[in-house]
C-alpha positions as CSV (number, residue, x, y, z in Angstrom):
1,X,0.0,0.0,0.0
2,X,2.9,2.3,0.8
3,X,4.3,1.9,-2.7
4,X,0.9,2.5,-4.2
5,X,0.5,5.7,-2.3
6,X,4.0,6.8,-3.2
7,X,3.3,6.1,-6.9
8,X,0.1,8.1,-6.7
9,X,1.9,11.1,-5.2
10,X,4.6,10.8,-7.8
11,X,2.0,10.7,-10.5
12,X,0.3,13.8,-9.1
13,X,3.6,15.7,-8.9
14,X,4.3,14.8,-12.6
15,X,0.7,15.4,-13.9
16,X,0.2,18.4,-16.2
17,X,-3.6,17.9,-16.1
18,X,-5.1,19.5,-12.9
19,X,-7.9,17.0,-12.7
20,X,-5.5,14.0,-12.8
21,X,-3.3,15.6,-10.2
22,X,-6.2,16.2,-7.8
23,X,-7.5,12.7,-8.4
24,X,-4.2,11.1,-7.6
25,X,-3.7,13.3,-4.5
26,X,-7.2,12.4,-3.2
27,X,-6.5,8.7,-3.8
28,X,-3.2,8.9,-2.0
29,X,-4.7,10.8,0.9
30,X,-7.4,8.1,1.2
31,X,-4.8,5.4,1.3
32,X,-2.7,7.2,3.9
33,X,-5.8,7.7,6.0
34,X,-7.2,4.1,5.7
35,X,-4.7,1.5,4.6
36,X,-1.6,3.1,6.0
37,X,-3.1,4.6,9.2
38,X,-1.0,7.7,8.6
39,X,-3.0,10.7,9.7
40,X,-0.2,13.3,9.3
41,X,0.4,12.1,5.7
42,X,-3.3,12.2,4.9
43,X,-3.7,15.7,6.4
44,X,-0.9,17.0,4.2
45,X,-2.3,15.3,1.1
46,X,-5.9,16.4,1.7
47,X,-4.5,19.9,2.2
48,X,-2.9,19.7,-1.2
49,X,-6.2,18.7,-2.8
50,X,-7.9,21.7,-1.3
51,X,-5.0,24.0,-2.4
52,X,-5.5,23.0,-6.1
53,X,-6.8,26.0,-8.1
54,X,-9.5,24.3,-10.1
55,X,-10.5,21.3,-7.9
56,X,-14.1,20.0,-8.6
57,X,-16.5,21.1,-5.8
58,X,-17.5,17.6,-5.0
59,X,-13.9,16.5,-4.7
60,X,-13.1,19.5,-2.6
61,X,-16.1,18.9,-0.4
62,X,-15.1,15.2,0.2
63,X,-11.5,16.3,1.0
64,X,-12.6,19.0,3.3
65,X,-14.8,16.6,5.3
66,X,-12.0,14.1,5.6
67,X,-9.5,16.8,6.5
68,X,-11.8,18.2,9.1
69,X,-12.2,14.8,10.8
70,X,-8.5,14.2,10.8
71,X,-7.7,17.6,12.2
72,X,-10.3,17.2,14.9
73,X,-8.8,13.8,15.9
74,X,-5.4,15.4,16.0
75,X,-6.5,18.3,18.1
76,X,-5.4,20.8,15.5
77,X,-8.1,23.4,16.1
78,X,-6.5,26.4,14.4
79,X,-6.0,24.4,11.2
80,X,-9.5,22.9,11.5
81,X,-11.1,26.4,11.6
82,X,-9.7,27.2,8.2
83,X,-11.0,23.9,6.9
84,X,-14.4,24.5,8.5
85,X,-14.6,27.9,6.8
86,X,-13.8,26.3,3.4
87,X,-16.3,23.5,4.1
88,X,-19.0,26.0,4.8
89,X,-18.3,27.8,1.6
90,X,-18.3,24.6,-0.4
91,X,-21.5,23.4,1.2
92,X,-23.3,26.7,0.4
93,X,-22.1,26.3,-3.2
94,X,-23.3,22.7,-3.3
95,X,-26.7,23.7,-1.8
96,X,-27.2,26.3,-4.5
97,X,-26.5,23.7,-7.1
98,X,-29.0,21.3,-5.6
99,X,-31.6,24.0,-5.4
100,X,-31.0,24.9,-9.0
101,X,-31.6,21.3,-10.0
102,X,-34.7,21.1,-8.0
103,X,-36.0,24.3,-9.6
104,X,-35.2,22.9,-13.0
105,X,-37.1,19.7,-12.3
106,X,-40.1,21.7,-11.0
107,X,-40.1,23.8,-14.1
108,X,-39.9,20.8,-16.3
109,X,-42.8,19.1,-14.5
110,X,-44.9,22.3,-14.9
111,X,-44.1,22.4,-18.6
112,X,-44.9,18.8,-19.2
113,X,-48.2,18.9,-17.3
114,X,-49.4,22.1,-18.9
């Protein structure tokens, strides 16, 4: 598992495509957290995911949730505050997207029943 995680990190560092880089970092972070039981390594990698300039909101949201849990377990409250602020922002954006989809469905239903 350690070699797999290292290969993912190397792939992320070498990737020119941002989406591939973020995906590799997220996978490596998950491995560090679960298979390797390496919370500090996972914290660093999830942080890199969140620092990516054009990370998909759903990936950022998952990374922020994981990072929040890890920081809480580690007692790193100052760092956790920053993540919680980012998490709140991401969840507001996600809620807006859900609301937009619900409105679109409602409009479609009205049009088809009219």
